[in-house]
C-alpha positions in Angstrom: -0.1 -0.1 -0.1 1.4 3.5 -1.0 1.2 6.3 1.4 -1.8 8.1 -0.3 -3.8 5.0 -0.1 -3.8 5.2 3.8 -6.9 6.6 5.1 -5.2 9.0 7.4 -3.0 10.3 4.6 -6.0 10.8 2.2 -7.7 12.7 4.8 -4.7 14.9 5.5 -4.1 15.6 1.7 -7.9 16.4 1.3 -7.8 18.8 4.2 -4.7 20.6 2.7 -6.5 20.6 -0.6 -9.8 22.2 0.7 -7.8 24.8 2.5 -5.8 25.8 -0.6 -8.7 26.4 -3.2 -7.6 29.9 -3.7 -4.2 28.9 -4.6 -3.0 28.8 -8.1 -4.0 25.3 -9.6 -0.3 24.7 -10.6 1.0 25.5 -7.3 -1.6 23.7 -5.5 -0.9 20.5 -7.5 2.9 20.9 -6.8 2.2 21.4 -3.1 0.1 18.3 -2.9 2.7 16.1 -4.9 5.4 17.5 -2.5 3.4 16.3 0.5 2.6 12.9 -1.0 6.4 12.3 -1.8 7.5 13.5 1.6 4.9 11.3 3.3 6.0 8.3 1.2 9.8 8.9 1.9 9.2 9.2 5.6 7.1 6.0 5.8 9.7 4.0 3.7 12.5 5.2 6.0 10.2 4.2 9.1 9.8 0.8 7.6 6.2 0.4 8.6 2.9 2.0 7.7 0.7 1.4 10.6 -1.5 4.0 12.0 0.8 5.1 14.8 3.7 5.7 12.3 1.5 7.6 9.7 0.1 9.8 12.5 3.8 10.6 13.6 4.8 11.6 10.0 1.7 13.7 9.6 2.2 15.4 12.9 5.8 16.2 11.8 4.5 17.8 8.7 2.1 20.1 10.7 -1.4 21.0 10.7 -3.1 21.1 7.3 -4.4 24.4 7.9 -0.9 25.8 8.9 0.6 24.2 5.6 -2.3 25.9 3.5 -1.6 29.3 5.3 1.9 29.1 4.5 1.6 28.3 1.0 -1.0 30.9 0.4 1.4 33.4 2.2 4.1 32.6 -0.1 1.8 32.9 -3.3 2.3 35.8 -5.5 -0.4 38.4 -4.9 -3.6 37.8 -6.8 -4.0 40.1 -9.9 -6.2 43.1 -9.3 -9.8 43.4 -10.4 -10.4 42.7 -14.0 -10.1 45.8 -16.3 -14.0 46.0 -16.8 -14.6 46.1 -13.2 -12.0 48.7 -12.6 -13.7 50.8 -15.3 -17.1 50.4 -13.8 -15.6 51.3 -10.4 -14.2 54.5 -11.9 -17.4 55.3 -13.9 -19.4 54.9 -10.8 -17.2 57.3 -8.9 -17.1 59.9 -11.8 -21.0 59.8 -12.2 -21.7 60.4 -8.5 -19.0 63.1 -8.1 -20.5 64.9 -11.1 -24.1 64.7 -9.7 -23.6 68.0 -7.6 -21.5 70.1 -10.4 -24.3 69.0 -13.0 -26.9 70.9 -11.0 -25.0 74.0 -11.7 -24.2 73.4 -15.2 -27.0 70.9 -16.5 -29.8 71.8 -14.3 -31.9 69.6 -12.2 -32.6 67.1 -14.8 -29.1 66.4 -15.5 -28.4 66.0 -11.7 -31.4 63.7 -11.3 -30.0 61.6 -14.2 -26.4 61.5 -12.9 -27.8 60.6 -9.4 -30.0 57.7 -10.7 -27.3 56.4 -12.9 -24.8 56.7 -10.2 -27.0 55.0 -7.5 -27.7 52.1 -9.9 -24.0 51.5 -10.6 -23.1 51.8 -6.9 -25.9 49.4 -5.6 -25.1 46.8 -8.2 -21.4 46.9 -7.7 -19.5 44.2 -5.8 -16.5 46.5 -5.2 -17.8 48.1 -1.8 -19.6 46.9 1.3 -23.2 47.8 2.0 -21.9 50.2 4.6 -19.4 51.9 2.3 -22.2 52.1 -0.4 -24.5 54.0 2.1 -22.0 56.3 3.3 -20.4 57.2 -0.1 -23.8 57.5 -1.8 -25.4 59.6 1.0 -22.5 61.9 1.1 -22.3 62.2 -2.6 -26.0 62.8 -3.3 -27.7 64.1 -0.1 -26.9 67.9 -0.8 -27.6 67.8 -4.4 -30.9 66.3 -3.7 -31.7 68.7 -0.9 -30.6 71.5 -3.2 -33.0 70.3 -5.9 -35.8 70.1 -3.3 -35.0 73.7 -1.9 -35.0 75.1 -5.4 -38.5 73.6 -6.2 -40.0 74.3 -2.8 -38.7 77.8 -2.1 -36.0 79.3 -4.4 -37.3 82.9 -3.8 -36.7 82.6 0.0 -32.9 81.9 -0.2 -30.6 84.8 0.2 -27.3 85.1 -2.0 -25.0 84.1 0.6 -26.9 80.9 1.4 -27.1 80.2 -2.2 -23.5 80.6 -2.7 -22.7 78.3 0.3 -25.2 75.7 -1.0 -23.7 75.8 -4.4 -20.1 75.3 -3.0 -21.2 72.5 -0.8 -23.1 71.0 -3.7 -19.6 70.8 -5.4 -17.5 69.9 -2.4 -19.7 67.1 -0.9 -20.0 65.0 -3.9 -16.4 65.1 -4.5 -15.9 64.0 -0.8 -18.3 61.2 -1.2 -16.7 60.1 -4.4 -13.1 60.3 -2.7 -14.4 58.1 0.1 -15.6 55.5 -2.3 -12.4 55.8 -4.3 -10.2 55.0 -1.1 -12.5 52.2 -0.1 -12.2 50.7 -3.7 -8.3 51.0 -3.6 -8.0 49.3 -0.3 -10.1 46.4 -1.8 -13.4 44.1 -1.9 -13.9 43.3 -2.7 -11.2 41.1 -0.6 -13.1 38.3 0.7 -14.5 40.0 3.8 -15.5 43.1 1.9 -17.1 41.2 -0.9 -19.0 39.0 1.5 -20.6 42.1 3.0 -21.4 43.8 -0.3 
């Protein structure tokens, strides 16, 4: 009986295989082949393949989770988001950042169109967590929407200083919201934990 045919060895290698699913397939196959070879050589040197000897050899190798963690730590970093996802992220941020200034230059209709497009892109993206989407979206769109409501409800009652302040904030807050989303996107989802919350 070869080492991989032993039930304890099969279980051990299966545990390593499960724990390294995110590893490059070629590197994963090499790791498993190296482990099999090491186990085979160690058992040949021991001269016996009873359960106690197999357990001793596997204990010397270490915990499967620790081996997997070590292999994953040594693996080259995974490539960044695919280009279409990067383009979508940039487009989302650009559209949301433009929603405030569009109120000034394109009027309320342009702002509503940009806000709707930005919210759609943001809500369907996997790049941010739900919390990041809420914070970035609220910061980006709150003031343009309030300004729009203010213009519709009572434009005649706003003084020139209040209007200038609102217009300035209307440009600054969407840019700050877009910057927050940009920083969050650069630090990564969509990593596993982040992606899971999105």
